[in-house]
N, C-alpha and C positions, 0 to 999 in steps of 0.2 A: 504494500500500500504506500503510494507516494504522498508525501506531504507537500502541499503547494503553499507558498507564501502569498499573502494578499498583496496586491499591487496598491501602492498609494492612490488615493482617490484622484489626485491631481493628474497623475499619469493616465489613469483610466478615462478621466474626463477629456484629456487631450486626444486620446485615441478615438473616443466617441465623436468628437468634433471633426477629426480628420476623416473618419468614415462617412459622416454626414456630408462633408464637403466633397468627398470622392463621388458619392451618389449624385450630388447636385451637378458636378462637373460632367458626369456621364450623360446627363440630360441637356446640358447647355454646351453649345459648340465652342464658345469663346472663353469659357471659364477656366481659370487656372487655380490650382490648389495652393493657397498660401503656405509658406513654410512655418512650422510651429517654432522654429529655432530663431527666426528673425525678430528683431525688436520692432515695436510699433513706431509709427511716425512720432508720436509724443515722446517716447523714450529716446529716440534719436535726437530730437530737438533739445532735450535736456542735457545731452552729452556736451561737456565743456569743449571738446575738440570741434564738434559741429558748430557750436556757438561762436567760437573764434574764427572758423572758416567763413561763416555767414557775415560776421563783422568785417573781416578783411575784404570780403567781396561786396560789402555795402548792401547786403540783403537783410531785411527784417523778417522776423518770424511771421508777422502778419502778411507780408508780401508772399512768402513761400506758401503759407496755408491758403491764401487766395488763389494762387496758381494751381495748387493741387485740387482745390474745389472746382475750379473752372475745367480742369482736365477730366475730373470725374463726370461732370455734366456732359462734356463733349463725348466721352466714351459711352455713357449711357444713351445719349441721343443717337450716336452712330450705330449702336447695337440694335436699336429699334427702328432704324431708318429703312431697313429692307422690307 
């Protein structure tokens, strides 16, 4: 009789999300499954190196977030244009 260790709930929750996203991607032609290992945009914007790069380039967080929001809208509109 083998004894199985319980997986931490966080790991199991991540796997559940990934499986759900996989099923959604199979139904959607343009969907890509996001990596569970990559930081979120908010986490990247809090990084001191990213903040220094943005400052040296003269870009504010508001400008970057506006650009990302506009790109999301264009991508959504392009997806439903067909």
